[in-house]
N, C-alpha and C positions, 0 to 999 in steps of 0.2 A: 236782474240780468248781469251775468258775469262778463268781464272783458276777457277775451282769449284771442289766440292767434288766428282763429277762424272767423271771428267777428270783426276784428279791427281790419281796416282796409287802407290800401295805398292807391292813390289816383295818379296815373301817369298821363300827361298830355304831350303828344308828339306832333310837331307841325313842320311844314315846309311852305313858307309864305314867300310870294314874289316880292322882290325889292328893286325892280327895274326903274320905277318912277319915284319921285319925291313923295307922292301921295301913298304909294304902296309901302315905302320905307316907314313913313309915319304910322300907317295902319299896323304894320308888323311890331313896331316899337310899343304902340299903345297896347297891343294884345299881350305882349311880354309884361308890361307894367301892371295890367289888370290881373294877370296870373299871380304876380308877386304880391299885389294888394290882397288877393284872396288867400294868401298863405302858402303858395307854391314856391319851391326853390328850384334853382337851375341845376340839373344833374349834368347835362351837356347843353350845348348851345340851343338846340331846338327840342330839348327833352326837359320837361318840368315835372316835379313830383310833389305830392302832398299827402301827409299822414291824416287819416280820418278815423275817429274813434269807433265808428259804426257804419253800417251799410246805409243808414238813413242820412248820416252826415256826408257820406260820399255822394248820395243823391243830390243834396243841396249844392255842393261844389260843382258837381257835373252840370246841373242847371245853370249855375252862374257862368261856367265857362261857355256854354252854349249861348248864353245871352250876350256875351261880348265877342262872338266869332267875327273875324275880319270878313270883308266882302269877297275875297278871293283867297286861293290857296288851299292846302290840305291840312286838316287838323284831325288827329285821332285821339280818342280817350280810351285808356285801359284801366280796369279796376282789378286789383289782386288782393288776396288776403295777406295779413302780416306773416303768416306761416310760409306762404309762397315767397314773399319778399325776403324772408330769412335765408333763402337759398341762392340769393344773388351773389355773383362773384365779380368784383370790380378789380381792374388792373390798372396800374400806373406804369406804363412801359411793360417790362417783363415781370415786375413785382406785383404781387396781390396787395390790394389796398384794403384796409379794415373797413367793414360795413359801418355805415352811419348808424348810430344808436337811435332806437325809436324814442320820440319825444316822451318825457316822463309826466308832463302836465296834461291833465284831462281837459278836454274841450267842453266848455259849458254852453256855447252857442254854435 
């Protein structure tokens, strides 16, 4: 099976979690930590992103995110192909920012 821009996936996790109480803040912080432990990186404060070598790999990480969902708040998961991600346009102020290069290391697990 060849790796190509239509098989490689990017997994986005968007969330809006309540932080009114100490318990809610702790839950939100734990959710972010769990995302980072699973290989996600922060694109924006409530938007995390992860490169997956295949749709099957994306399935695994999607299930992991579902397993540590916080008790309240809104969480959305979006999966797109590497080809679609290649069309992203990021701006820092009015200047266009360079796209993050795709990881070059293959995932073994």
